[in-house]
N, C-alpha and C positions, 0 to 999 in steps of 0.2 A: 571422411570424401564424397559421400552422397548426400551426408547432411550440406556440404558447402556447393554443392553444385543445385543442390534443391535452391537455398536460399539464392544462389545467383540465377536461378530460372526466376523464380517469383520476382525477384530485381526486374528482371527484363521485360516480365510481364507489367509492372508495375508503370514502368517507365513508360513502357510502348503503347498497352492494351488498347488504344483509340489507333491506332499507324495499321496494326495487326489488324481490327475490325473492318478497317477500310481495306485492305488490301483484299479480306477473305469479300466483303461487299465487292468491289471490281472485280475479283473472279470468279463471283458467279454469275456478273451480268457480263463477262465478256463472252463464259461458256453458252448461257441463255444465246448470247446471240449468234457466237454461233453456231450451234444449233439450228434457229432460225432462218439462218440462210446457209446451213449447211449443204445442200444442193446447188449451187452458184457456186462453193468452194470445195466442189467434186465430187462431195457424200462421204466423205472420210471421215467425218465421228457416226452416221449411219453405219458403217462399214462396219468402223469398230464396235458397235452395240449389237448390231447382230453377230460379231463372232462373240462378246460377251455370250452375248444368251445362246450361243450356240453351248459355249462352254461350260457354264450354268446346267444346261438341261441336260448334258450328256453325263456331268459329271454327278448331279446331284437329284435328280430326275429317276434314273435309270429303274426298273424294277424288275424279276426274271418270271415271275411266279402269270401262266396263262391267261388269257379271259374268258370268267367262266359266262359271256355274255353272247358276245361273236366266235362266228369259225368262217374259216374263210373255205373256200372252194375254190381251187386253183386252175387256171387256164396254160398252165406249163408249157415246158419245150416236150417232154415224155407223152403226154395228152395230144400233140399236134402231131407228133409222128407215129402216136402208135393206130390214131384216127385212120391218118394216111397211108398206112401199110396193113391197115384191116380192109380188106375189098368188101364187104356188107357194109362198117360201116363209112368208107368210102361212097360207096354206092348211096346210102341213106341219108347221109347228112352233105357229102361235098366236102371239097377245100376252102379251110378259113376263109371268108366269115362261114360261119356253117347256115346251112340249113335250120330254119327255126325249130322244125320239129328235133332238132338236139335237147335246144332246150325245153321242150314241151315235155321229151324225157328224163332229164336231169331234174324239173320241178314234181312229176310225178313222184319221182324215189325220195327227192330229199321231204315230199308232205309223209310220204310213206315212214319215212325215218322221224319221224316227230319234230320236223323242225319249226319253230317259231313265227321265223318267217323268213323271205326271200328276197334279198336286196341284187341287182343287177346293175353294177357297176359300169354300165357301159349304156349308148344309146341305141334306138330302133326306131330311123325318123328316117329310114328308103324301105320300099317294097323290094321284098326278095323276088328273084329272079322265077323261082315258083309262088304264086300267094294264096298257092291252096295250101301253104305250108304256114303261112301268116292266119289262115283264116285257122287252123288245126292248134297252131301255140295259142291265139285267140279263148279258142274253145276251150281247153284243157285246163289255161289259167280263170277263164269262168268256172268248171266242172271240181278244181279246187278248192279247200277250204282256209289252203293256206298261203296271208296275203302275200303280194307279190308288186315288188317295189322297182323302178325302172329308173335309168337317166334321162336328164332333158341336158342337152347343149345349148349355149348360143351363141350367134353370130350377127355381126352387122349388116348382111342383107336378109337377116330374116323378117317374115313380114311382121308389124307390130298386131296383137292380138286384142281383141273387145273387152272392155272390161269385164271382167269375172263375176255374174251376179249368182252368189250363193243361199240367197234367200228363195232363189227357183226351185220348180221341184226338180228332182232327178230325171233326167230324159230317160228314157225307156231306152232297157238293156236292147241290144244288135240280137236279132233273132240267132238261133243256134243254127250251124250250115251240117249238113251231115259232109264226113269226110272221107273222101275216099283212100284208104291205104295209107294211111298215116303209118304204119310200121314196114319196117322197109320191106319195099317190094320182091318177088321171085324175080327170076333173072329173065328176061324180055318183056316184060309188065311195067303200065303207065302205070302212075299214081290213077289219072282223069280219063278214060279212051277219050282216045282224037275220032271224036263225031262232031257232024254238025252240030253249030249252036252253041257246040262247050264251052266256046269266049262268052259268048251271050249269058251261059249260063255262069259264071263263075264272076260277071259285070254285076248280075241281079245276086248273089249273094255276099258281096263288098258290100258291108256299111260304109254309109256318106255321113260323117259330123260337120257339124259348122263349126265355125272358128269360135264363137260361144260356147260349144261343148268344147272345145278344145282347152278354151281359156279358163273353164272351170276344173278340166280336170287337172291341168296343168300348173295352173295358179294356183295356191291359201291363201287362207285368210290369215292376217298379221293387226293385231293391234296394237299401233305405235304411240308410244307417250315421252314428251322432249324431246325428241329427236328425228330427224328425215334417214330413210333408207339409203346404205347405198346402191347405187345407180349401175346399173350392167352396163358393160359398153368394151370396148376394140380399142385396143391401140395400134398404129398404126408401126410400120418402122421410124416412119419421121416424128413417133412422138405425137401424132392427132389424135383423138380421142372422141370416137364416134359410138355413136347410142349400138345399142344389143338387142337385141328381142331373144327368148326359146326359140329353138326350131321346133316344128313340132315333130310328134311321134305319127307314125305310123297309123291311118282310121283306123285300123282291127282291133289296136290295143289301147284305143283310147276310151272306153268306157270297160275293158277285160280287167286294165293293170288296177290296183288297189292305190297307188298313188305315185307320184312324177317327182323329180327332183332333180336340183341345178348337180352336176358335176365338175362344174370350171374346175381347173389346178388348185387358183387362190393364190397362186406364188408369188413371193417380194420379187424384190427388183432384181436380188441374185440368181433369181431361179429355184431358190428353197422355199418349201409347202414350213410354215411354221405357224397362219393364222388359219382362222374360219372366220367369216360374218354372217352366217346362218340364216339370213335373208335379207335378197336383194328387189328391186324394183324398176321397173323398165317405162314408171311411167302412171298408164291405166292400173298394174298388175302389181301386186306379191307378189317373190318368189322365194319359196327355203330350199335349204339345199339337200343334197338325198338324205345323208342322216337323220337331220332334223323330222324331212316330211316321215320316214320311217319312224323313227320316237312319237312326233306327233300321235301318229296312228295307233302304237302298242301302248302309250300312256292314255291313250282316251283323249286326246287334247281337241277339240273344232278349231282352235285358232294357237299361232303363235303370238305371245305377250312379250315386247321389246319394252320398257321404260329403263329410266336412268341405273348402269351398270346390273341389267336385271335384265335375264329370259327366264320364262314360264313357260312350260308347256304342261298343260294339266293341273295335277297338285304337288310334281317336281319345279323347280324355281332352281336357278346358276347362276353364279356371279359373272358377271363376265364386265369389260372396257368399257370407258363412257363413250366410244364410238358405236356399240354394238357387238363388236368382236371378242375375240378370245386368242388365246393361244394354245393351240395343240399338245395336250399332253400325251405325245408317241408313246412314253416310256419305257422303249427302247427299240432295237428292231423290228421287223412285220413277224421273224421267223421265231423269235422268243416272246414276243409280246402274244400270239394267235395262233390255235391250231391249225394246218391246212391240210387240206385232202385232193388229194388229183382229180380234175374234172374226168381223165381215163374212168378211173376207181368210181366215182359215181355212175357211169354208163356203165360201165360192165356188171354193176351193185344190178342195177334198172335188167337187165338182161336176164343175169343171174334168178333175179327175184321172180322174173315170166316166165321160167322156166325151174322153178323153186326150187332152187340152189338156194343154199346160204350165200350173202350179197358180198361176204368178205372185206366188209366195213367195221372199224373197232364199233364196242358194242352201247350205243348211247353219241355216238361223235356228234351227233345232231340234236336230239332231241330238248327242248325247251328252246334251243340258240337262235338268233337270226344268223341264216346264211347268207355271206354274198360272198357274191362269184365276179372274180375280175381275173383280170389277166398276169401273170409272172412271168410268160416268156421272153426273151430278149425279141425276137424277131414283132411282137404287138407294139412295140414302140408304148409303151406304159409305159416305160421310168422316170422317174420324179427323183428330188431330193430334200434330207429333211436334217435335221440336227445330229440325229446321228450318224444317218449314211445317204453317200451322194449318190447312190445308186438301188435307190426302194421302189417295187411298185406302186404305183401310181393309188392300187385298192387301200395303201395302210394310211390314206386321209380317212375314207370314208369308214374307213374298221377305228381308226384309234377315237374316231368325233364319237359316232355310234355308241360306241364302248362306255365312254365317256357320260353320256347321254342317261346311256341304261343304267349304268352302275354307280361310282361314286359320286359325279355330277359334278367333279372340280375342273376346271377348265384352268390354263393357265392366265393369269391376269396381270394388268402391270398395274402397279403404285398409282395412286392417287398423285396427281401431280404435286401439292402442298409436300406430300411427303419426299419425292422426288427431288425437287429444290431445297428441301430443309435438309434432305442427306448432304446436297452440291454443297453447299452453305456450311454443312458443318466440316465436309473434308476438308473444304478450303481453310476454314479458320484453324483445323488441326494443325495443317501442313504449314500454314504461318505462323501460328502461336509455336509450332514442335521448332524449324528453323528458324527465325526472329531469337528464341532464348538458349535453345543448346548454342547455336553457334558452330555445330561441328560438320567442319568438311567433308568426313565421307558420309553424315547425313544427308549434307546438300546434294552429295552425287546419288546415293542408295535412294532416297526418299521419293522423289516423280518418276525414276525409274522401274522402281518395286510397284507405284499407284494403281496401276491396272492389274496387274496379279493381283497385289494384295485385296483390292476393290471386289475380285471373284472368290474372293473368300469370305468376304460380305455378303453380298446377295444373295453368292451360292446357298449357303447352307439355309438361310432365309426363304430361295423358294423352295428347296426341298421338305421344310417344314410346312408352309402355307401356299404353295403353289405360286405366289405373288412374288413378281419378277420388277426388282428395283431396277433406276438405272445406275449402271455401272461405268459406259463410257464419258457418257456426261459430269459424275461427280469425279471421275480419274483426271479429266483433264482442264478442269477448276484448280482441281490440286496441283498440279503443272501449273497449272498461270500463281495461282497463289504462291508456289514452291518458288518458282522465275524471279517472283516480285519479293520475296523475301530473301533470296540469294542474294538480289540488287542492293538491297537493304542494309545486310550484314558487309558485303564487301565497300560500299560507299560509305554509307554512314559510318560503321562500325571503323573502315579505315582513316575515316579523321579523328576520332575519339584515342583510336589509338597511337595516330601520331604525336595528336596533343601529350598523351601521356608518357610517351617517351619523351618528348621535349622537357615535361613539369621535369620528371627523375629520373632521369641514365647518369644526371652530375652526383647525385648520391644514391643506388640502387645497385646493388648485380642485375645484370641487362637481363640476363634469364627470369630474374624475377620480378622485374619491368614486364616481362611477356607473360609470367603465368598469373599477374595482379593483372594488365588488359584482359585476357583470357575470363577473369573469375570478376571483373569490374570488382573490384573491391578497394579503394584506398586507402592509404594510411592517411592520420593525421599531422600534417607537420610541426603543428603545435606540440607534440608531445600527447601522453597519456598514458592513465596508471592500467596496466594488463597482467594479467597471469603468465608467464612465458614459461618457456624451458632452456634457458639456455647452454650450449654444448663448447666443452674448451678440451681442445686436444696440444699436445707437444708430443715434441719426439724423446724418448730417452739415450740419454746419451752425448743428444746434438754436436754436445762439444766437441766429444770426439772423436765424436763421426767427421765431423766439419775437417778436424787437423789431417785426417789422410790427403786432405784436398787441398790444402795451406799455398801447393804451388802450381795448383791447375783450378781455381775459382769459379771458372766458368763450366766446368765440368759437372764442382759443386750446384752451381743455377739450376744446370740441367737438371739434375739427380730431384733438386728441391721442388723446381716446377712439376716433375712429373707424380711427385710425392702429392703435393698441392692438389696437384689436378685431380687424382686416385679419392683422395678424402673430401674432395669438397663433390665431385659427381657423385659421391652415395649421397653425402646430405642435401644434396637439392631435390633429389628421385625421390625423397620424404617429404619435400616441400620446405627444407628449411631458407633462412634467408642469412647469406656470408655475411657477416659483420665485418670481417677483418681478419686480415692476416699479422702475425704478428712474430716476423723471421720464420721460423720454422710449426708455430703454435697457431692454429685454426679457432676462431669463434664462431659461432653461428648461433643465432636464433631461430625458437620452434615456436608458433602462434604469433607472431608478429612480423611486420607490418599487416599480414592476413590474418584472421579469427581464424584458427584451428581447437576445435573441442578436441580434440583426442593431440593436442602438442606433446603431452609426455610420451604418449605412446608413438610418436612419430621419434622423436629424439631417441626413444631406444632402438629403435629399427634404424635408425641414424648412425647409431654410434656402432650397434652389428656390424652395420654394412662397412662402417669405415674400416673399422679389425679388419675382416676380410678381405678387404682390399689390399690393406698393409701385407693383410699377412699371404698375398699372392704378388705383392712386391716386394717383401722379403725373396720368397724364392726365385724371383727374376734378377735379383742384384746378388743373392749368392750364388746363382748358375756364371753371372759377370765378374764372381771373382771379387766383390765389394763387399765392404764389410753389414754386419747385420744391422738390422735398426728395429724397431717399431716404439708403437705409440700406446701415451698413458690420455685416458678420456674422462671428463670430467661432467656430468649431468646435474642442473638443478633448476627445481620448478618453484617458481618464485612470482610474487607479482612484484614489478617493474616499472622504473620508468619508463617507457618507450619514446624515442622521438628523435630530431634534430638536434643534431649537439657540434658548436664548434664556432668557429669566427665567421665574420663579412668572408674572409677571402679564401675558408677550408672546411667543411663541416659536413657529417655523414649519419645517414641514419642507425645506432646505436639503443644501447639501453645500458642505464644504471640502476643500481641496487644493493643489498644485501645477500638478494638471491644470488647476482652477477659472483660478485665474491664469494661466495660460498661455493660457485660451480669451480672456480679458478681454483680455490681450496682444494676441492675433490678431484681433481685431476691431480695436486702434485700428491695426494697423500695414496695416491697406487703404490707409491715407493714402497712406502712404509708394511705396505700389506701383501704387496709381491701380484698388486693385481691389475688390470689392464681400463673397466669402463669400471667407476665406481659413480654410485649414485646419490641422490639426497632422500629424505622423507617421503617428501612432498613427492616427487615424483616418482616412486614404488609406490605411494596411495594408490595418484592418478593411472599406475600401469600396470597394477598388481595382474590382474586379470590376465592379462595377456604375455609375462612375459617370468623367467624360470630366477630368482635372485639369490644372494646368500646373504642372510645378515650377516654385517662385517666387526662391527663393532660402536660402540656409542662417543662420539667425541667431543673435541671440544678444541673449535679453531681457534687460531693466532687471533687476540682482539676482540673476544666474547667470550662470555661466563657460560653463558647458555650451550646444553648439549644436545646433539641429534645423533640421530640413529642413523647409520650410513651402511648401503649394500654396494654388492656385487654383483655387475649385470653379468648372466650367464648366457642365456638364450632365450629367444621367443616362447611360449608353453610349449611345453614340449618337446623342445630339442635340444634336452640332456640324455647324455647316455645313464646307464643303471650305476656304474664306477663313478660316474662324478656325483650322482643323486647321494650314496652308500655317503663319499667323501662330506660330502654338505650337511647331513644329518649328524654324524659325530662330530663336526667342529660347531651344531648348532650346539649337543649334547655339553661339549666341553666348555663353550662359550656360557653355557646358563650353568656352570659350577667354577667357571674363574668368576663371574659377578658375584660369588657366595663366597668370594675369597678360598675356596678351595682347589688350591692351585697343584698340588700334588694328583691332587684324583682330574683332573683337566687336561695335565700333563698327561695322563695316562691314557686317557681315552686317544686325544694325540697323537701317541707313540705307537698306540695299536695301528691306528690307521696310516700313519708315516710311512711307515715300512709297504703301505699300501699301493700308496699315493705320495710319490716324496718329493714330485711336483710343484704339488700344491703350494704356492704362495704364500693364502690365509692361514694355512696349518702352520708353515715353518713359524711366520710370528705370532702366533697367539702361544703357541711351544715354545720359542723361545723364552716371551715374556712369561710364561706361569713356570717356565725352570726357574727366571731368576729370582721374580716373585715368593717362590716355593722359598731361596736359600732366606730372601731379606725382603721379608713384607714389606710394602707402604705402607706408609702412616696417613690415616684418614682415610682409605682405600675404597673407592667409590663407584666402581668399574666403570669409570670413563677417563678415555687417552685422550691425553693434549697432545693438538698438534703444534710444533714450532711453526709452522712453514703454510 
């Protein structure tokens, strides 16, 4: 059966491969056009692609191990509440947003803990209400050796900065300023004394910076090859894109911070953070994102180098997409990927350390790590969405990107366009070939529905192994379009072919066989041909006696006969048989024609056993209705016969003629002499012996023939006989060997020993009777061959 299906598939590919290729090309073209105009079509394809990307990322890139490069200090809800509830903290640091001397204390503690660098995922572009605290914070940053990095935001209202001159000498540092009472003041004391000239003193100590100095601090050298940098812009609610520029930090921090980086969210149209672009430009200057600026400093990179599909920081090289961006490898949710320490814990540790007490921090939690300070409390409004969660703190982006830059360096990149297009075409071609060659209705329904999910199990594992994302929705769309075209072909062109075949063959072939032939596209030769087939003949034992019961009720006899023929025919058709004819109660069936069947002998054996089982069930029904008993005898024989159309101009039919057909008919009648139900010829046994249980019955010479043939009783399919039957068959074969040596008494003795245990075995009874007869009067010229008169 599998071989026939494969033959049919190859035939359909041979006949229609050009059409299948055309369908694949058309589907690919339509899918590419859809992608090109997807925005005008409502963005459905892009939305599906994002959904597929999220599913692949969460399923195949999640990992539970915590980062060894990055640790978080989180401004969480307990920190906000405990600072507010602590009178000394509330007096010294105020309420959120805290006075900047709080961050000075945090920086001091993190340096004491051995942090590699400190990154503040926020901006400081507005002066504090007490600017002395800004000065104090700046001075602490200058005094500490741990690098400190700060975020910069952008806005359409920000003034453009002049082009940064990175070749000029660094401007002198602002003078150090004595700061009064940076620790928590005693009750009733003021940080600075209220005296005449205090404001003048403060203004004198506040540094002034020029726009050129701000540009040099905020911008970063970028060397670009073969591409243009993405521009900073702000999109209004009406969709208008306005140019944006960095919002400068407060002047006191310009020369105190080790580096500034952009902290814009870089969200997709649906608000999810999936990608980053590393560097941006506002025209005169280029600006690195905060993680890139930190990594550049830590890796000793004097500039960001961006060429086609490559990002370089110092000696480190990263694969990126053709547009200069890359997917962020989050690896899971924030709490799974990064160790977090509450802000209040760090602040308490600073107090304990000043008092000579244990800090209470986990040992070496910050040592050698880059510490990112970021918001985690709900009230801070810094909640973003990623592929792993729709409610993640925004700091997860900076942490994930920085962890990749300092760690394995593997961002998620998109496969090159030719690779994606090759996949699109491949899926379209497979869809067209599969549906146009199989023409199986369940597959026509299931394949298009399962394409999107199925594609994710092709691109997903590839993403997990290589961090390369191949388009998923676009190939699925091409596959659906190709599937629709293939189904249309199947139901239009194939229906025309089917109509022609039905019209041509319905006059002389069984309708079910015509439908099977249409499904397999294998047509018989009308002029006939020599083909090895297996012929099936069956007849009802004692049908004349059976029919006498209904001589006064012929209508009921016809009904019963029709029931019998229907049951037997259904069993044969199920195994691929071709019903040749009915001759009264006799059934003639062909296996292996008109459609070639390499296993025609086995099919015929299966059909014969199924027909016997169907008749056994029918006998039970007849017995329950009080009807006379009946069973059928069957003969099978395999041989080369001439098959084709035979008859006159007025009436003809598809059948077979030859000695093989005659022997099959003789074997059906020979069952009577042996008390068997199914008798098969030697060629049938030879072809099917590996799959059936059979008993060698005898060597016989049929009427009109001089050549003897060995005949067999078909018992069951392989493994289908019980131990009792096996013992009966073994004793029979033993007796048959003695019989052929003319040792009739010994043969009879063997059979008599078994006869008592299995008295209903027909072949045992027949051979025993013959041995007993020959023992009394041995036949002259005995050759062990039985002659069949009928």
